[in-house]
Each structure stands twice: as C-alpha cells, then as structure tokens.
C-alpha positions as CSV (number, residue, x, y, z in Angstrom):
1,M,-3.9,-20.4,-3.1
2,K,-0.2,-20.5,-1.5
3,V,1.9,-23.1,-0.4
4,F,4.5,-22.7,1.9
5,L,8.4,-24.4,1.9
6,F,10.2,-24.5,5.1
7,Y,13.6,-25.6,5.1
8,R,16.3,-25.5,7.8
9,T,19.8,-24.8,6.2
10,D,23.5,-24.0,7.8
11,N,24.8,-20.4,8.6
12,W,25.3,-19.9,5.0
13,N,21.6,-20.7,3.9
14,T,23.8,-22.7,1.1
15,R,21.5,-25.1,-1.5
16,E,23.5,-27.7,-0.5
17,S,22.3,-27.9,3.3
18,K,18.8,-27.3,2.6
19,D,16.6,-29.5,4.6
20,L,12.8,-29.7,4.0
21,I,11.1,-29.7,7.7
22,Y,8.0,-28.2,6.9
23,I,4.9,-27.6,4.1
24,G,2.4,-25.1,5.0
25,T,-0.4,-23.3,3.7
26,S,-0.3,-20.8,5.9
27,K,3.0,-18.3,6.7
28,E,1.9,-17.2,9.8
29,A,0.9,-20.3,11.3
30,S,3.7,-22.5,9.6
31,I,6.0,-20.0,11.7
32,K,3.8,-20.3,15.1
33,K,4.1,-24.0,14.9
34,L,8.1,-24.2,14.1
35,M,9.0,-21.9,17.0
36,K,7.6,-24.4,18.9
37,L,10.0,-27.6,17.5
38,D,11.6,-29.3,20.4
39,S,15.5,-29.5,18.5
40,E,16.4,-26.4,16.4
41,P,13.4,-24.5,16.2
42,I,12.8,-20.9,14.6
43,T,14.2,-18.2,17.1
44,E,12.0,-14.7,17.6
45,E,14.7,-12.9,15.7
46,Q,14.6,-15.6,13.0
47,A,10.8,-15.4,12.8
48,E,10.6,-11.9,12.0
49,D,13.5,-11.9,9.5
50,I,11.2,-15.0,8.0
51,R,8.0,-12.6,7.7
52,R,10.3,-9.9,6.2
53,M,12.3,-11.2,3.2
54,N,11.9,-15.1,3.5
55,Q,14.9,-16.3,5.4
56,S,16.9,-15.3,8.3
57,Q,20.7,-14.8,8.7
58,C,23.4,-13.5,11.3
59,N,21.0,-15.2,14.3
60,N,24.7,-17.4,15.2
61,V,22.4,-20.5,16.6
62,G,24.5,-22.6,14.0
63,Y,21.3,-23.0,11.8
64,E,19.2,-20.7,9.5
65,W,15.5,-21.1,8.1
66,E,14.6,-20.5,4.2
67,V,10.7,-19.9,2.6
68,E,10.2,-21.5,-0.4
69,V,6.7,-19.9,-1.7
70,W,4.9,-21.8,-4.1
71,T,1.4,-20.9,-6.3
72,P,-0.2,-24.7,-7.5
73,N,-1.3,-24.9,-10.7
74,H,-5.0,-24.7,-11.0
75,L,-6.8,-27.5,-13.4
76,S,-10.5,-26.1,-14.4
77,R,-13.2,-28.8,-15.1
C-alpha cells in the first residue's frame, strides 16, 4: 500500500512553504478531491503535472502542489 501526502507550496515549491493539505491512499482519487476545494484547488494543468512528476510547476496561479509517496512498513504477526 502507498500513501500520498499532498502539500501546497509557493510558486517555487520551497521546502519552507510546504503546507500539508491532504493524505490519501489513491493518487487519482486524491487529485480529484483536491480539484474540488473552494480555496486554491488543484487546477487541470496542475493535475496533469502531478500525475506525471508528483509536483506542479509554472502554472501562474500563485501556488503549486507537491506530492510525497510513502510505503508504510508492514509488521508481520
């Protein structure tokens, strides 16, 4: 299982600007949900960037998105 952490960032995707917005287990479902936000949603152009390279860039909307993909450790019983 993978976990997707969606961060909203400034125009330059600086580490200091990262703001964790959403954690999901499906990248595509998470993108679709975040496209429906009332404030600073993922745009269609940003969604294409995220699908391709896990971040958006050069979209001229005042903010960008970055996605971290994590695989949690599974403890055996």
